[in-house]
N, C-alpha and C positions, 0 to 999 in steps of 0.2 A: 871252411871247405870250399873248393871251387864250385861255382854254379854249374848245374847241368847244362850241357849244350842244347840249344833249342832244336826241336825235331825238324823244323823247317826254317829256312832263312827268312829274314824280314823282307818286305817288298823292296825291289830295286828302286834306286833314284833315277832310273832311266827306263823309258818304256816306248814301245813302238805301237802307235794306234793304227790298226788296220781296219779300214772301213769295209766291212763285209758286203754291205749293200752296193757300194761303188764297184767292188771287185766283180760281184755277180752281174751288175748292170753293164760293166764294160764288156764282159763275155757276151751277153745278150746282144749288145750293139754290134760287136764284131761279127757275131754269128749272122745277124741281119745283113750287115754289109757284105758278107760272103755269098749272098745270093742263094743259088741253088746248092752250093756247097755247105758242108757242116764245119763249124769251127771246132778245132781241138784246143789244146793248151800246152805250151812249153812250160814245164814246172821244174826244170833243172835248176841247179844252184839254190836249193831250198826255196823254190818258187821265187827266184830272183831276190832272195833275202827276206821275204815276208814270213816264212815258216810254212813248209810244204804240207805238213799234216793239218794245219789250219786252213790253208788255201784250197787244197784239193777238194775237200768236202763242200766248200762254198761253190766252187766251180761246177762240181758234179750236181749239186742241188739246183744250179742255174740251167743245167741241161747238157753240160760238156761230158763227152763219153770217151775221148781219146786224149791220152796224156803222154808227153815226151820228156824223158830225162836223158842226161848224158852218161852217167855211170851206173853200173850194176848195183852198187850200194844204195844209190838213190831209189832204184826200183824196189829193193828189199824193204826200204822204209815205208813203202806204200802198199805192201801186199795185203794188209788188213783194212785198207781204206777204199780201194777200187779193185775191180776184177783184174787179175794179172793179164788177161788177154787184151785189156785196154791200155796196157803200158808198153811203150817202145823205148829201147835203149839205143840212143843215137850213136854211141861210140862202137857198138857192135861187139861181136865175140872175138876178143883178142887171144884168149887162153882156153884150154880145155875146161877150166873151172867156170868160165863164163858160160860156155855151152851147157855144162851140166846144170848150172843154175837156171838157165832158160828152159831146159827140158823139164826140170823138176817143178818149176813154178808155172810155166805157161806164158811168161813174159816174152814179148816179141823182140828178137834181136833185129837190129838194122844192119843188113849186110853191106859192107863198104868196099869189098875187094873180091877178086876171084878166089883167093886163098880162103877167105872167110866163107864164101859160098861152098867151096869144096868141103871144108871142115864141118859146116852145118849139114851138108848132105851125108857125109860119112857118119855123123852122129845119129842119123835117122831122119833128118829133114823135118818138114812141117812148116806151119805158117810162119812167115817172117816179113820184114819190110826190106826194101832195097833202096839205097841211096845212089844217085847218079850224079857225077860231077859235070856240071854244065858251064864251068868257067870260073868257079871260085878257087879251085885248087886247094881245097881242104880235104875232107873225107869224101869218098864216093868213087864208084867205078867210072873210068873213062868210057866214052861211047864206044870206042874200039873193042872194049871187053864185053859188050852186051851180047854178042853172039856166042860167047863161050858156052859149051853144053851145060856146065855146072850152074851157070847163071840162068839159062833158059829153063832148067829143070826146077828152079825154085818155086815154091808156092807163095807168091808175093801178095800180101794184102795191100800195103801202101807203097807205091813207087814215088820216092821223094827226090827232090833236088832243093837247093837253097840259093836264094837270090843274094847277090853280093852288094847291090847298090839300089835296092828298092826305095830307099829314102830320097833318091834323086831321080829326076827324069832324064835318063841317059840311055844311049843305044844298047848298052850291055843288057838291060832288062829284056829287050825284045830278042836279043841273041840267045839269052838263056831260056826264054820261053820257047823258042823254036827248037832248041836242042832237047828240052824236056818233053815237048810234044813228040819229037822223033823217037825218043826213048820209049815213050808210051806206046807207040805203034810197034815197037820191036820186042818188048818184053811183056808177056802176059801178066796181068795184075788185076786186082779188084778195084782199087781206088788209087787216085793220083793226087799228089800234094806238092805245091811249089811255094805258095804265098806265106810269108811271115806277116807280122803286124802291118808293116809298110806296104808289102806286096798286095794286101787285100785291096788297097786303094788304087792299084794299077788297072783294075777292071776284071770283068768276068773271065776273060781268057786265062788269067793267072790263077784262078781259084781251084780248078780241078774239082775233085769231090770232097776234099778236106783241106782247110786252111790251118795254119799253125801259129796263131798269134802268141807272143810272149810279152814283150815290153809294154804294149798298149793295155794288156790286161791289168797291169800293175800301176797304171797312171802315166806311162810314158807316151810321148807324142812324137813319133819318128818322122811324120810328114805333117805339114801345115793343114792339109785337108782332113786330118783326123781330129784336129783340135776341138771342134764342136761336139765330138762324140764321146770323148774320154774324160772320165772323172778322176780326180786325185784320190788315191787309195791309201798312201803311206804318209804318216805324220810322226816324225821322231819327236819325242818329248823328254825333257829332263828337268830335274828338280834344282832349285836354287839351294845350294848347300851352305853358302855364307854371304852375308851382306857386308860390304866394306865401304868406308867413307874416305875418299882420297882427296888430296890437296894438289894445287898447281905444282907441277914439277915432278910428281910421283910417276914412276914408270910401271907399266903393266906387262907381266909375262916374260918369257925367255928373250934375252938379247935386247930388252927394253925398246921394242919396236914401236910402242905407243907411249907418249908422255901426256899426262893429264893437263889440259890447258887451264883448268880452274877447279873449284870444289865440285866433286862428282860422287854420286852414290852408284856403286857398281855391285853386280851379283856374280858370284862364282857358281858356275852351272856344271852339273855332273855329266858332261859329254866331252869327248876328246877324240884324238885321231885313232886310238885303239878301238873306238866304236864306229870307225868309218867316217867320222867328221874330221876331214883332213886339214892340214895347214894351208891348203889352197884357199880356204875361206877367209884368211886374214884380210882385214879391211874390206871384205865383201859380204861376209855372212851377217845374219841377223836372227834373233829369236823373236817370237811373237808372244806378247803378253795376253792375259785373259781378256783385256778389252780391245784386242786387235792392234795394240801399239807395236811398232817395229823397233826392236832394241838392238842397236848395232853391236857387233863383236869388237872387242878391244884387244889389240896385241895378238900374239901368236896362240894358236890352239895348242894345248898341252896334251899329253897322252890320255888323261882322264878328266880334264877340266877345260872349260872356256870361261872367259870373263865378258860380261855384257854391261852396257850402259843402261842404268835404270832411271835416267832423268825423266823419261816420259811415263814411267810407271812407279810413282812414289808409294803406292799401296802394296806393291809386291814385297813379300817377306820370305825369310828362310823357310823352306819346306814347300813353297808354292812352285807350280809347274809353269814352264814356258815351252814353246814349240818352235823347232827349227823351221825357218822358211824353206819349204822343200817341195814346192810345185816343180815337178821334174824338168820340164823344158826351160822354165825360168831359172831354176837353180843351176842347170848345166851351163846356160849362157853366162851366169854370174861367176862360177868358180872354175870353169874350164874342164871339168870332168864330164864324161858322157852320161846320159841318163841311165844307161846300163850299170855303169860304175857306181853312181849314186845309190842305186838299189842294192847291188850285190856286195858292196863294201860294208853295209850295215852289220854291226858286230853281234856276237852272241850275248852280250851283256844286257841288251834290251829285253825287258819283259814284254812278251808279245801276247 
């Protein structure tokens, strides 16, 4: 007779270590750098890939009270984790169903257009946030629309805008600051928010009452002057699922892009591009062994596997774990992906 199916799956050979202390400390440091403003947290995209239901309680425990997501479904996932009134949905109410959800739950919609302002008012109005476009030309009302009666009638908690180039010292930052300040004089609101992670480092004028860090919370360093403040949070780890002994002339992986120069002991590791560890790591990536040895990646990354050189780690065996070298600014410089992509590409197969 066939064996009964196990009730739960065995542990994954792929895990994402999230340093809860580092995440909490990063928020505290960004909050301190925000001066008299209070730091919120952008937790969209599953908390940038960390796992939002794990990350938000850590951030709330550190003192964070304001959370920003992109989609209504992301807010729904957090209704039992934080007070709905502390959640803002950046994409705003596109449909009647969005408005109904906001009204039923108390989640704050971010109004991005005159039509959204009117629809919100017609549904009964109430507390909302308002996004103003100051030059990024994504979501947000143009300044010319701020005098519309439906906009002026809104009960705005947070008046937001978003910096396009805060990671650089460019004139656009000052232009956006001036336009955001002008909008604040024209639209009644309780709090104002402009600065993202990088924007916090532009100075007190950019802070308003609420800053909205995202990337830096999770270990990203968008500006060099943040480097001394931010700790690494995410460490992708994978198990060695096979040891192989190769000889000179053997080729590794698809299209034989690496040929072994001499006898080599290698490990097949359970991580691939389906997990967000992309082929751009070829000839650039490395895993870190238990003793801190850097173990170079050999050949192309496959969908579910990568191959590493175990020459410097003769004691590593099948079933042992290695860690991807994933300090975000260093990893981004090595592979060409942005720090944001390195985080948000991390796949669902990681045990978190």
